[in-house]
TORSETOR-938369 format. One record per atom (N, C-alpha, C): z, y, x; residue in three letters; residue number from 1; atom name; chain. Coordinates in Angstrom, 3 decimals. Each point is the difference from the previous one (the first is absolute). Layout:
N
+----------+----------+----------+------+------+------+-------+
|        z |        y |        x | resn | resi | name | chain |
+----------+----------+----------+------+------+------+-------+
|        Z |        Y |        X |  ALA |  NUM |   CA |     A |
...
+----------+----------+----------+------+------+------+-------+
This chain:
121
+----------+----------+----------+------+------+------+-------+
|        z |        y |        x | resn | resi | name | chain |
+----------+----------+----------+------+------+------+-------+
|  183.396 |   96.190 |  211.963 |  UNK |    1 |    N |     A |
|   -0.297 |    0.933 |   -1.067 |  UNK |    1 |   CA |     A |
|   -1.436 |   -0.224 |   -0.472 |  UNK |    1 |    C |     A |
|   -0.179 |   -0.291 |   -1.272 |  UNK |    2 |    N |     A |
|   -1.304 |   -0.270 |   -0.563 |  UNK |    2 |   CA |     A |
|   -0.772 |    1.299 |   -0.235 |  UNK |    2 |    C |     A |
|   -1.302 |   -0.054 |    0.258 |  UNK |    3 |    N |     A |
|   -0.847 |    1.164 |   -0.243 |  UNK |    3 |   CA |     A |
|   -0.610 |   -0.047 |   -1.391 |  UNK |    3 |    C |     A |
|    0.346 |   -1.032 |   -0.801 |  UNK |    4 |    N |     A |
|   -0.567 |   -0.117 |   -1.329 |  UNK |    4 |   CA |     A |
|   -1.469 |   -0.360 |    0.058 |  UNK |    4 |    C |     A |
|   -0.739 |    0.445 |   -0.993 |  UNK |    5 |    N |     A |
|   -1.432 |   -0.291 |   -0.078 |  UNK |    5 |   CA |     A |
|   -0.755 |    0.883 |    0.998 |  UNK |    5 |    C |     A |
|   -0.779 |   -0.664 |    0.876 |  UNK |    6 |    N |     A |
|   -0.744 |    0.721 |    1.034 |  UNK |    6 |   CA |     A |
|   -1.493 |   -0.084 |   -0.302 |  UNK |    6 |    C |     A |
|   -0.634 |    1.162 |   -0.003 |  UNK |    7 |    N |     A |
|   -1.442 |    0.065 |   -0.208 |  UNK |    7 |   CA |     A |
|   -0.685 |    0.525 |    1.251 |  UNK |    7 |    C |     A |
|   -1.243 |   -0.391 |    0.182 |  UNK |    8 |    N |     A |
|   -0.790 |    0.440 |    1.148 |  UNK |    8 |   CA |     A |
|   -1.270 |    0.661 |   -0.511 |  UNK |    8 |    C |     A |
|   -0.230 |    1.228 |    0.435 |  UNK |    9 |    N |     A |
|   -1.228 |    0.723 |   -0.329 |  UNK |    9 |   CA |     A |
|   -0.776 |    0.215 |    1.291 |  UNK |    9 |    C |     A |
|   -1.023 |   -0.838 |    0.262 |  UNK |   10 |    N |     A |
|   -0.752 |    0.104 |    1.247 |  UNK |   10 |   CA |     A |
|   -1.246 |    0.868 |   -0.137 |  UNK |   10 |    C |     A |
|   -0.431 |    0.554 |    1.111 |  UNK |   11 |    N |     A |
|   -1.246 |    0.762 |    0.029 |  UNK |   11 |   CA |     A |
|   -0.172 |    0.688 |    1.330 |  UNK |   11 |    C |     A |
|   -1.164 |    0.645 |    0.193 |  UNK |   12 |    N |     A |
|   -0.200 |    0.761 |    1.225 |  UNK |   12 |   CA |     A |
|    0.472 |    1.435 |   -0.184 |  UNK |   12 |    C |     A |
|   -0.049 |    0.500 |   -1.235 |  UNK |   13 |    N |     A |
|    0.501 |    1.337 |   -0.327 |  UNK |   13 |   CA |     A |
|   -0.589 |    1.063 |    0.925 |  UNK |   13 |    C |     A |
|   -1.322 |    0.010 |    0.066 |  UNK |   14 |    N |     A |
|   -0.690 |    0.923 |    0.906 |  UNK |   14 |   CA |     A |
|   -1.056 |    0.790 |   -0.751 |  UNK |   14 |    C |     A |
|    0.373 |    1.078 |   -0.637 |  UNK |   15 |    N |     A |
|    1.328 |    0.613 |   -0.077 |  UNK |   15 |   CA |     A |
|    0.767 |   -0.491 |   -1.227 |  UNK |   15 |    C |     A |
|    1.239 |    0.441 |   -0.104 |  UNK |   16 |    N |     A |
|    0.805 |   -0.266 |   -1.196 |  UNK |   16 |   CA |     A |
|   -0.613 |    0.818 |   -1.132 |  UNK |   16 |    C |     A |
|   -0.231 |   -0.636 |   -1.149 |  UNK |   17 |    N |     A |
|   -0.622 |    0.690 |   -1.135 |  UNK |   17 |   CA |     A |
|    0.985 |    0.135 |   -1.156 |  UNK |   17 |    C |     A |
|   -0.376 |    0.798 |   -0.979 |  UNK |   18 |    N |     A |
|    0.817 |    0.122 |   -1.212 |  UNK |   18 |   CA |     A |
|    0.095 |   -1.346 |   -0.717 |  UNK |   18 |    C |     A |
|   -1.054 |   -0.802 |    0.091 |  UNK |   19 |    N |     A |
|    0.026 |   -1.340 |   -0.580 |  UNK |   19 |   CA |     A |
|    1.054 |   -0.877 |    0.654 |  UNK |   19 |    C |     A |
|    0.089 |    0.062 |    1.325 |  UNK |   20 |    N |     A |
|    1.038 |   -0.750 |    0.714 |  UNK |   20 |   CA |     A |
|    1.383 |    0.441 |   -0.461 |  UNK |   20 |    C |     A |
|    0.193 |    1.308 |   -0.089 |  UNK |   21 |    N |     A |
|    1.314 |    0.529 |   -0.393 |  UNK |   21 |   CA |     A |
|    0.355 |   -0.400 |   -1.427 |  UNK |   21 |    C |     A |
|   -0.995 |   -0.056 |   -0.871 |  UNK |   22 |    N |     A |
|    0.239 |   -0.437 |   -1.372 |  UNK |   22 |   CA |     A |
|    0.467 |   -1.455 |   -0.033 |  UNK |   22 |    C |     A |
|   -0.625 |   -0.834 |    0.808 |  UNK |   23 |    N |     A |
|    0.388 |   -1.410 |    0.055 |  UNK |   23 |   CA |     A |
|    1.422 |   -0.136 |    0.546 |  UNK |   23 |    C |     A |
|    0.339 |    0.781 |    1.019 |  UNK |   24 |    N |     A |
|    1.360 |   -0.034 |    0.548 |  UNK |   24 |   CA |     A |
|    1.002 |    0.425 |   -1.069 |  UNK |   24 |    C |     A |
|   -0.325 |    1.058 |   -0.729 |  UNK |   25 |    N |     A |
|    0.878 |    0.503 |   -1.062 |  UNK |   25 |   CA |     A |
|    0.251 |   -1.073 |   -1.062 |  UNK |   25 |    C |     A |
|   -1.013 |   -0.760 |   -0.323 |  UNK |   26 |    N |     A |
|    0.130 |   -1.080 |   -0.990 |  UNK |   26 |   CA |     A |
|    0.755 |   -1.194 |    0.590 |  UNK |   26 |    C |     A |
|   -0.276 |   -0.311 |    1.260 |  UNK |   27 |    N |     A |
|    0.591 |   -1.177 |    0.642 |  UNK |   27 |   CA |     A |
|    1.516 |    0.125 |    0.146 |  UNK |   27 |    C |     A |
|    0.502 |    1.207 |    0.276 |  UNK |   28 |    N |     A |
|    1.449 |    0.145 |    0.196 |  UNK |   28 |   CA |     A |
|    0.777 |   -0.261 |   -1.289 |  UNK |   28 |    C |     A |
|   -0.689 |   -0.047 |   -1.130 |  UNK |   29 |    N |     A |
|    0.646 |   -0.337 |   -1.269 |  UNK |   29 |   CA |     A |
|    0.123 |   -1.508 |   -0.178 |  UNK |   29 |    C |     A |
|   -0.726 |   -0.761 |    0.817 |  UNK |   30 |    N |     A |
|   -0.057 |   -1.448 |   -0.147 |  UNK |   30 |   CA |     A |
|    0.813 |   -0.772 |    1.033 |  UNK |   30 |    C |     A |
|    0.317 |    0.651 |    1.117 |  UNK |   31 |    N |     A |
|    0.677 |   -0.701 |    1.096 |  UNK |   31 |   CA |     A |
|    1.217 |    0.791 |    0.466 |  UNK |   31 |    C |     A |
|    0.862 |   -0.678 |    0.732 |  UNK |   32 |    N |     A |
|    1.164 |    0.655 |    0.605 |  UNK |   32 |   CA |     A |
|   -0.343 |    0.565 |    1.375 |  UNK |   32 |    C |     A |
|   -0.879 |   -0.708 |    0.711 |  UNK |   33 |    N |     A |
|   -0.478 |    0.434 |    1.315 |  UNK |   33 |   CA |     A |
|   -1.514 |   -0.096 |   -0.004 |  UNK |   33 |    C |     A |
|   -0.652 |    1.078 |    0.393 |  UNK |   34 |    N |     A |
|   -1.454 |   -0.001 |    0.117 |  UNK |   34 |   CA |     A |
|   -0.343 |    0.191 |    1.466 |  UNK |   34 |    C |     A |
|   -0.710 |   -0.980 |    0.559 |  UNK |   35 |    N |     A |
|   -0.490 |    0.110 |    1.371 |  UNK |   35 |   CA |     A |
|   -1.463 |    0.429 |   -0.095 |  UNK |   35 |    C |     A |
|   -0.300 |    1.133 |    0.605 |  UNK |   36 |    N |     A |
|   -1.381 |    0.454 |    0.063 |  UNK |   36 |   CA |     A |
|   -0.531 |   -0.442 |    1.351 |  UNK |   36 |    C |     A |
|   -0.913 |   -0.953 |   -0.020 |  UNK |   37 |    N |     A |
|   -0.566 |   -0.553 |    1.223 |  UNK |   37 |   CA |     A |
|   -1.258 |    0.743 |    0.391 |  UNK |   37 |    C |     A |
|    0.038 |    0.675 |    1.118 |  UNK |   38 |    N |     A |
|   -1.158 |    0.748 |    0.491 |  UNK |   38 |   CA |     A |
|   -0.775 |   -0.925 |    0.937 |  UNK |   38 |    C |     A |
|   -1.185 |   -0.385 |   -0.446 |  UNK |   39 |    N |     A |
|   -0.791 |   -0.979 |    0.739 |  UNK |   39 |   CA |     A |
|   -0.611 |    0.586 |    1.267 |  UNK |   39 |    C |     A |
|    0.102 |   -0.778 |    1.063 |  UNK |   40 |    N |     A |
|   -0.660 |    0.316 |    1.263 |  UNK |   40 |   CA |     A |
|   -1.262 |   -0.846 |    0.021 |  UNK |   40 |    C |     A |
|   -1.149 |    0.653 |   -0.054 |  UNK |   41 |    N |     A |
|   -1.267 |   -0.720 |   -0.045 |  UNK |   41 |   CA |     A |
|   -0.904 |    0.531 |    1.108 |  UNK |   41 |    C |     A |
|   -0.134 |   -0.785 |    1.049 |  UNK |   42 |    N |     A |
|   -0.798 |    0.422 |    1.156 |  UNK |   42 |   CA |     A |
|   -1.473 |    0.161 |   -0.348 |  UNK |   42 |    C |     A |
|   -0.446 |   -0.637 |   -1.092 |  UNK |   43 |    N |     A |
|   -1.399 |    0.085 |   -0.398 |  UNK |   43 |   CA |     A |
|   -0.328 |    1.338 |   -0.654 |  UNK |   43 |    C |     A |
|    1.017 |    0.728 |   -0.426 |  UNK |   44 |    N |     A |
|   -0.218 |    1.296 |   -0.638 |  UNK |   44 |   CA |     A |
|    0.297 |    1.128 |    0.983 |  UNK |   44 |    C |     A |
|   -0.660 |    1.115 |   -0.200 |  UNK |   45 |    N |     A |
|    0.226 |    1.185 |    0.816 |  UNK |   45 |   CA |     A |
|    0.707 |    1.027 |   -0.891 |  UNK |   45 |    C |     A |
|    1.335 |   -0.027 |   -0.031 |  UNK |   46 |    N |     A |
|    0.717 |    0.854 |   -0.945 |  UNK |   46 |   CA |     A |
|   -0.106 |    1.484 |    0.321 |  UNK |   46 |    C |     A |
|    0.089 |    0.803 |   -1.054 |  UNK |   47 |    N |     A |
|    0.010 |    1.448 |    0.128 |  UNK |   47 |   CA |     A |
|    1.313 |    0.456 |    0.636 |  UNK |   47 |    C |     A |
|    1.108 |   -0.624 |   -0.443 |  UNK |   48 |    N |     A |
|    1.324 |    0.334 |    0.509 |  UNK |   48 |   CA |     A |
|    0.539 |   -1.148 |    0.849 |  UNK |   48 |    C |     A |
|    0.840 |    0.316 |    0.976 |  UNK |   49 |    N |     A |
|    0.615 |   -1.038 |    0.826 |  UNK |   49 |   CA |     A |
|    0.993 |   -0.790 |   -0.839 |  UNK |   49 |    C |     A |
|    0.383 |   -1.143 |    0.499 |  UNK |   50 |    N |     A |
|    1.001 |   -0.815 |   -0.683 |  UNK |   50 |   CA |     A |
|    1.283 |    0.796 |   -0.194 |  UNK |   50 |    C |     A |
|    0.428 |    0.683 |    1.043 |  UNK |   51 |    N |     A |
|    1.246 |    0.772 |   -0.067 |  UNK |   51 |   CA |     A |
|   -0.085 |    1.100 |   -1.055 |  UNK |   51 |    C |     A |
|   -1.160 |    0.664 |   -0.095 |  UNK |   52 |    N |     A |
|   -0.186 |    1.053 |   -1.011 |  UNK |   52 |   CA |     A |
|    0.030 |   -0.577 |   -1.407 |  UNK |   52 |    C |     A |
|   -0.642 |   -1.147 |   -0.198 |  UNK |   53 |    N |     A |
|   -0.011 |   -0.623 |   -1.332 |  UNK |   53 |   CA |     A |
|    1.396 |   -0.434 |   -0.417 |  UNK |   53 |    C |     A |
|    0.746 |   -0.593 |    0.927 |  UNK |   54 |    N |     A |
|    1.373 |   -0.417 |   -0.300 |  UNK |   54 |   CA |     A |
|    0.850 |    1.224 |   -0.336 |  UNK |   54 |    C |     A |
|   -0.120 |    1.064 |    0.782 |  UNK |   55 |    N |     A |
|    0.788 |    1.216 |   -0.238 |  UNK |   55 |   CA |     A |
|   -0.348 |    0.640 |   -1.344 |  UNK |   55 |    C |     A |
|   -1.296 |    0.068 |   -0.323 |  UNK |   56 |    N |     A |
|   -0.405 |    0.574 |   -1.286 |  UNK |   56 |   CA |     A |
|    0.566 |   -0.801 |   -1.165 |  UNK |   56 |    C |     A |
|   -0.091 |   -1.314 |    0.111 |  UNK |   57 |    N |     A |
|    0.525 |   -0.855 |   -1.070 |  UNK |   57 |   CA |     A |
|    1.507 |    0.125 |   -0.125 |  UNK |   57 |    C |     A |
|    0.698 |    0.020 |    1.121 |  UNK |   58 |    N |     A |
|    1.458 |    0.101 |   -0.050 |  UNK |   58 |   CA |     A |
|    0.422 |    1.317 |   -0.646 |  UNK |   58 |    C |     A |
|   -0.667 |    1.090 |    0.340 |  UNK |   59 |    N |     A |
|    0.331 |    1.308 |   -0.577 |  UNK |   59 |   CA |     A |
|   -0.208 |   -0.007 |   -1.513 |  UNK |   59 |    C |     A |
|   -1.094 |   -0.586 |   -0.457 |  UNK |   60 |    N |     A |
|   -0.282 |   -0.049 |   -1.434 |  UNK |   60 |   CA |     A |
|    0.902 |   -1.015 |   -0.699 |  UNK |   60 |    C |     A |
|    0.238 |   -1.124 |    0.644 |  UNK |   61 |    N |     A |
|    0.796 |   -1.065 |   -0.606 |  UNK |   61 |   CA |     A |
|    1.429 |    0.449 |   -0.264 |  UNK |   61 |    C |     A |
|    0.555 |    0.765 |    0.929 |  UNK |   62 |    N |     A |
|    1.372 |    0.477 |   -0.181 |  UNK |   62 |   CA |     A |
|    0.130 |    0.788 |   -1.297 |  UNK |   62 |    C |     A |
|   -1.027 |    0.780 |   -0.340 |  UNK |   63 |    N |     A |
|    0.011 |    0.783 |   -1.243 |  UNK |   63 |   CA |     A |
|   -0.141 |   -0.900 |   -1.223 |  UNK |   63 |    C |     A |
|   -0.804 |   -1.059 |    0.112 |  UNK |   64 |    N |     A |
|   -0.309 |   -0.850 |   -1.143 |  UNK |   64 |   CA |     A |
|    1.065 |   -1.035 |   -0.313 |  UNK |   64 |    C |     A |
|    0.840 |   -0.341 |    0.962 |  UNK |   65 |    N |     A |
|    1.037 |   -0.998 |   -0.231 |  UNK |   65 |   CA |     A |
|    0.966 |    0.462 |   -1.076 |  UNK |   65 |    C |     A |
|    0.353 |    1.263 |    0.044 |  UNK |   66 |    N |     A |
|    0.853 |    0.627 |   -1.024 |  UNK |   66 |   CA |     A |
|    1.192 |   -0.855 |   -0.405 |  UNK |   66 |    C |     A |
|    0.631 |   -0.647 |    0.971 |  UNK |   67 |    N |     A |
|    1.184 |   -0.796 |   -0.292 |  UNK |   67 |   CA |     A |
|   -0.273 |   -1.304 |   -0.723 |  UNK |   67 |    C |     A |
|   -1.265 |   -0.304 |   -0.270 |  UNK |   68 |    N |     A |
|   -0.346 |   -1.228 |   -0.724 |  UNK |   68 |   CA |     A |
|   -0.056 |   -1.212 |    0.921 |  UNK |   68 |    C |     A |
|   -0.549 |    0.205 |    1.189 |  UNK |   69 |    N |     A |
|   -0.207 |   -1.116 |    0.921 |  UNK |   69 |   CA |     A |
|    0.085 |    0.517 |    1.423 |  UNK |   69 |    C |     A |
|    0.212 |   -0.925 |    0.898 |  UNK |   70 |    N |     A |
|   -0.069 |    0.312 |    1.425 |  UNK |   70 |   CA |     A |
|   -1.453 |   -0.196 |    0.404 |  UNK |   70 |    C |     A |
|   -0.561 |    0.962 |    0.710 |  UNK |   71 |    N |     A |
|   -1.378 |   -0.136 |    0.469 |  UNK |   71 |   CA |     A |
|    0.007 |   -0.046 |    1.529 |  UNK |   71 |    C |     A |
|   -0.676 |   -1.025 |    0.526 |  UNK |   72 |    N |     A |
|   -0.150 |   -0.157 |    1.445 |  UNK |   72 |   CA |     A |
|   -1.485 |    0.005 |    0.313 |  UNK |   72 |    C |     A |
|   -0.405 |    0.754 |    0.992 |  UNK |   73 |    N |     A |
|   -1.403 |    0.047 |    0.421 |  UNK |   73 |   CA |     A |
|   -0.096 |   -0.704 |    1.351 |  UNK |   73 |    C |     A |
|   -0.831 |   -1.061 |    0.052 |  UNK |   74 |    N |     A |
|   -0.118 |   -0.791 |    1.226 |  UNK |   74 |   CA |     A |
|   -1.448 |   -0.330 |    0.309 |  UNK |   74 |    C |     A |
|   -0.411 |    0.153 |    1.243 |  UNK |   75 |    N |     A |
|   -1.353 |   -0.430 |    0.379 |  UNK |   75 |   CA |     A |
|   -0.046 |   -1.525 |    0.116 |  UNK |   75 |    C |     A |
|   -1.206 |   -0.572 |   -0.219 |  UNK |   76 |    N |     A |
|   -0.156 |   -1.442 |    0.191 |  UNK |   76 |   CA |     A |
|   -1.437 |   -0.319 |    0.379 |  UNK |   76 |    C |     A |
|   -0.165 |   -1.112 |    0.722 |  UNK |   77 |    N |     A |
|   -1.341 |   -0.422 |    0.409 |  UNK |   77 |   CA |     A |
|   -0.210 |   -1.496 |   -0.225 |  UNK |   77 |    C |     A |
|    0.933 |   -0.631 |   -0.681 |  UNK |   78 |    N |     A |
|   -0.083 |   -1.440 |   -0.243 |  UNK |   78 |   CA |     A |
|   -0.679 |   -0.281 |   -1.336 |  UNK |   78 |    C |     A |
|   -0.174 |   -1.265 |   -0.294 |  UNK |   79 |    N |     A |
|   -0.480 |   -0.424 |   -1.307 |  UNK |   79 |   CA |     A |
|    0.974 |    0.529 |   -1.046 |  UNK |   79 |    C |     A |
|   -0.521 |    0.527 |   -1.097 |  UNK |   80 |    N |     A |
|    0.838 |    0.636 |   -1.016 |  UNK |   80 |   CA |     A |
|    1.130 |   -0.909 |   -0.478 |  UNK |   80 |    C |     A |
|   -0.295 |   -1.257 |   -0.293 |  UNK |   81 |    N |     A |
|    1.058 |   -0.883 |   -0.504 |  UNK |   81 |   CA |     A |
|    1.077 |   -0.238 |    1.053 |  UNK |   81 |    C |     A |
|   -0.381 |    0.009 |    1.252 |  UNK |   82 |    N |     A |
|    0.999 |   -0.145 |    1.066 |  UNK |   82 |   CA |     A |
|    0.909 |    1.230 |    0.045 |  UNK |   82 |    C |     A |
|   -0.589 |    1.179 |   -0.122 |  UNK |   83 |    N |     A |
|    0.793 |    1.225 |   -0.016 |  UNK |   83 |   CA |     A |
|    0.912 |    0.027 |   -1.232 |  UNK |   83 |    C |     A |
|   -0.510 |   -0.452 |   -1.131 |  UNK |   84 |    N |     A |
|    0.808 |   -0.058 |   -1.223 |  UNK |   84 |   CA |     A |
|    1.208 |   -0.916 |    0.208 |  UNK |   84 |    C |     A |
|   -0.216 |   -1.143 |    0.626 |  UNK |   85 |    N |     A |
|    1.112 |   -0.911 |    0.307 |  UNK |   85 |   CA |     A |
|    0.995 |    0.665 |    0.942 |  UNK |   85 |    C |     A |
|   -0.524 |    0.689 |    1.009 |  UNK |   86 |    N |     A |
|    0.840 |    0.652 |    1.007 |  UNK |   86 |   CA |     A |
|    0.953 |    1.027 |   -0.629 |  UNK |   86 |    C |     A |
|   -0.511 |    0.763 |   -0.971 |  UNK |   87 |    N |     A |
|    0.835 |    1.029 |   -0.626 |  UNK |   87 |   CA |     A |
|    0.762 |   -0.517 |   -1.213 |  UNK |   87 |    C |     A |
|   -0.254 |   -1.257 |   -0.386 |  UNK |   88 |    N |     A |
|    0.707 |   -0.599 |   -1.130 |  UNK |   88 |   CA |     A |
|   -0.535 |    0.418 |   -1.357 |  UNK |   88 |    C |     A |
|   -1.255 |    0.420 |   -0.039 |  UNK |   89 |    N |     A |
|   -0.589 |    0.487 |   -1.256 |  UNK |   89 |   CA |     A |
|   -0.255 |   -1.146 |   -0.971 |  UNK |   89 |    C |     A |
|    0.386 |    0.223 |   -1.240 |  UNK |   90 |    N |     A |
|   -0.277 |   -0.953 |   -1.069 |  UNK |   90 |   CA |     A |
|   -1.245 |    0.383 |   -0.773 |  UNK |   90 |    C |     A |
|   -0.417 |    1.258 |    0.129 |  UNK |   91 |    N |     A |
|   -1.203 |    0.482 |   -0.682 |  UNK |   91 |   CA |     A |
|   -0.807 |    0.876 |    0.946 |  UNK |   91 |    C |     A |
|   -1.316 |   -0.028 |   -0.193 |  UNK |   92 |    N |     A |
|   -0.901 |    0.875 |    0.735 |  UNK |   92 |   CA |     A |
|   -0.613 |    0.945 |   -1.025 |  UNK |   92 |    C |     A |
|    0.098 |    1.279 |    0.270 |  UNK |   93 |    N |     A |
|   -0.493 |    1.038 |   -0.898 |  UNK |   93 |   CA |     A |
|   -1.403 |    0.397 |    0.452 |  UNK |   93 |    C |     A |
|   -0.940 |    0.030 |   -0.930 |  UNK |   94 |    N |     A |
|   -1.372 |    0.402 |    0.320 |  UNK |   94 |   CA |     A |
|   -0.512 |    0.916 |   -1.109 |  UNK |   94 |    C |     A |
|   -0.873 |    0.904 |    0.358 |  UNK |   95 |    N |     A |
|   -0.617 |    0.893 |   -0.978 |  UNK |   95 |   CA |     A |
|   -1.376 |   -0.518 |   -0.386 |  UNK |   95 |    C |     A |
|   -0.321 |    0.136 |   -1.275 |  UNK |   96 |    N |     A |
|   -1.306 |   -0.428 |   -0.494 |  UNK |   96 |   CA |     A |
|   -0.684 |    1.178 |   -0.684 |  UNK |   96 |    C |     A |
|   -1.239 |    0.276 |    0.387 |  UNK |   97 |    N |     A |
|   -0.744 |    1.108 |   -0.605 |  UNK |   97 |   CA |     A |
|   -1.069 |   -0.496 |   -0.959 |  UNK |   97 |    C |     A |
|   -0.520 |   -1.186 |    0.260 |  UNK |   98 |    N |     A |
|   -1.099 |   -0.521 |   -0.812 |  UNK |   98 |   CA |     A |
|    0.084 |   -1.516 |   -0.055 |  UNK |   98 |    C |     A |
|   -0.822 |   -0.600 |   -0.861 |  UNK |   99 |    N |     A |
|   -0.031 |   -1.455 |   -0.116 |  UNK |   99 |   CA |     A |
|   -0.343 |   -0.637 |    1.342 |  UNK |   99 |    C |     A |
|   -0.879 |    0.630 |    0.758 |  UNK |  100 |    N |     A |
|   -0.377 |   -0.559 |    1.300 |  UNK |  100 |   CA |     A |
|    1.209 |   -0.064 |    0.944 |  UNK |  100 |    C |     A |
|    0.932 |    0.958 |   -0.127 |  UNK |  101 |    N |     A |
|    1.231 |   -0.048 |    0.803 |  UNK |  101 |   CA |     A |
|    0.813 |   -1.244 |   -0.353 |  UNK |  101 |    C |     A |
|    0.073 |   -0.304 |   -1.295 |  UNK |  102 |    N |     A |
|    0.752 |   -1.179 |   -0.433 |  UNK |  102 |   CA |     A |
|   -0.629 |   -1.257 |    0.580 |  UNK |  102 |    C |     A |
|   -1.313 |   -0.093 |   -0.051 |  UNK |  103 |    N |     A |
|   -0.689 |   -1.174 |    0.533 |  UNK |  103 |   CA |     A |
|    0.248 |   -0.138 |    1.497 |  UNK |  103 |    C |     A |
|   -0.047 |    1.112 |    0.724 |  UNK |  104 |    N |     A |
|    0.262 |   -0.015 |    1.440 |  UNK |  104 |   CA |     A |
|    1.432 |   -0.446 |    0.276 |  UNK |  104 |    C |     A |
|    0.958 |    0.582 |   -0.712 |  UNK |  105 |    N |     A |
|    1.411 |   -0.357 |    0.209 |  UNK |  105 |   CA |     A |
|    0.258 |   -1.453 |   -0.345 |  UNK |  105 |    C |     A |
|   -0.645 |   -0.499 |   -1.043 |  UNK |  106 |    N |     A |
|    0.151 |   -1.400 |   -0.388 |  UNK |  106 |   CA |     A |
|   -0.472 |   -0.912 |    1.128 |  UNK |  106 |    C |     A |
|   -1.131 |    0.344 |    0.629 |  UNK |  107 |    N |     A |
|   -0.508 |   -0.772 |    1.137 |  UNK |  107 |   CA |     A |
|    0.959 |    0.080 |    1.187 |  UNK |  107 |    C |     A |
|    0.581 |    1.188 |    0.214 |  UNK |  108 |    N |     A |
|    0.943 |    0.172 |    1.111 |  UNK |  108 |   CA |     A |
|    1.253 |   -0.843 |   -0.202 |  UNK |  108 |    C |     A |
|    0.495 |   -0.079 |   -1.223 |  UNK |  109 |    N |     A |
|    1.170 |   -0.833 |   -0.292 |  UNK |  109 |   CA |     A |
|   -0.307 |   -1.452 |    0.355 |  UNK |  109 |    C |     A |
|   -1.147 |   -0.475 |   -0.457 |  UNK |  110 |    N |     A |
|   -0.377 |   -1.387 |    0.268 |  UNK |  110 |   CA |     A |
|   -0.121 |   -0.259 |    1.504 |  UNK |  110 |    C |     A |
|   -0.624 |    0.937 |    0.711 |  UNK |  111 |    N |     A |
|   -0.169 |   -0.180 |    1.446 |  UNK |  111 |   CA |     A |
|    1.344 |    0.048 |    0.717 |  UNK |  111 |    C |     A |
|    0.867 |    0.935 |   -0.370 |  UNK |  112 |    N |     A |
|    1.321 |    0.085 |    0.632 |  UNK |  112 |   CA |     A |
|    0.815 |   -1.258 |   -0.273 |  UNK |  112 |    C |     A |
|   -0.083 |   -0.546 |   -1.208 |  UNK |  113 |    N |     A |
|    0.714 |   -1.242 |   -0.306 |  UNK |  113 |   CA |     A |
|   -0.517 |   -1.139 |    0.875 |  UNK |  113 |    C |     A |
|   -1.307 |   -0.059 |    0.147 |  UNK |  114 |    N |     A |
|   -0.592 |   -1.065 |    0.810 |  UNK |  114 |   CA |     A |
|    0.370 |    0.164 |    1.472 |  UNK |  114 |    C |     A |
|   -0.150 |    1.192 |    0.535 |  UNK |  115 |    N |     A |
|    0.346 |    0.239 |    1.405 |  UNK |  115 |   CA |     A |
|    1.470 |   -0.250 |    0.266 |  UNK |  115 |    C |     A |
|    0.851 |    0.430 |   -0.923 |  UNK |  116 |    N |     A |
|    1.428 |   -0.184 |    0.187 |  UNK |  116 |   CA |     A |
|    0.365 |   -1.480 |   -0.010 |  UNK |  116 |    C |     A |
|   -0.618 |   -0.782 |   -0.869 |  UNK |  117 |    N |     A |
|    0.316 |   -1.432 |   -0.030 |  UNK |  117 |   CA |     A |
|   -0.500 |   -0.693 |    1.260 |  UNK |  117 |    C |     A |
|   -1.115 |    0.469 |    0.561 |  UNK |  118 |    N |     A |
|   -0.512 |   -0.590 |    1.246 |  UNK |  118 |   CA |     A |
|    0.926 |    0.326 |    1.167 |  UNK |  118 |    C |     A |
|    0.583 |    1.175 |   -0.003 |  UNK |  119 |    N |     A |
|    0.897 |    0.415 |    1.079 |  UNK |  119 |   CA |     A |
|    1.322 |   -0.761 |   -0.091 |  UNK |  119 |    C |     A |
|    0.483 |   -0.220 |   -1.210 |  UNK |  120 |    N |     A |
|    1.281 |   -0.673 |   -0.226 |  UNK |  120 |   CA |     A |
|   -0.009 |   -1.444 |    0.465 |  UNK |  120 |    C |     A |
|   -1.150 |   -0.692 |   -0.090 |  UNK |  121 |    N |     A |
|   -0.032 |   -1.420 |    0.331 |  UNK |  121 |   CA |     A |
|   -0.173 |   -0.251 |    1.463 |  UNK |  121 |    C |     A |
+----------+----------+----------+------+------+------+-------+
């Protein structure tokens, strides 16, 4: 059974904000399955535990899916492109607030492409 177009929305979500929820609301219009990847980052000292962040997102996501898409909330600690491959994502959803966000994301795309090609060989 095909899951159709799969999108991945990664982040730490500590805490979940109205901006995050807005992006989820928009993303479910673009994909059949949206995987919300909750990043585990040992370098950060989160306000909420991983379990609390996953639970908060799942509670909000269930409301936002509105029959448009299936939403799955999953923790991850691997390289983003590896996690995207693991879940079968064809697109990665990211939020941009300013031009500097675009520049940062552009650099991240380039780095993930480079790291992924080094791992593949």
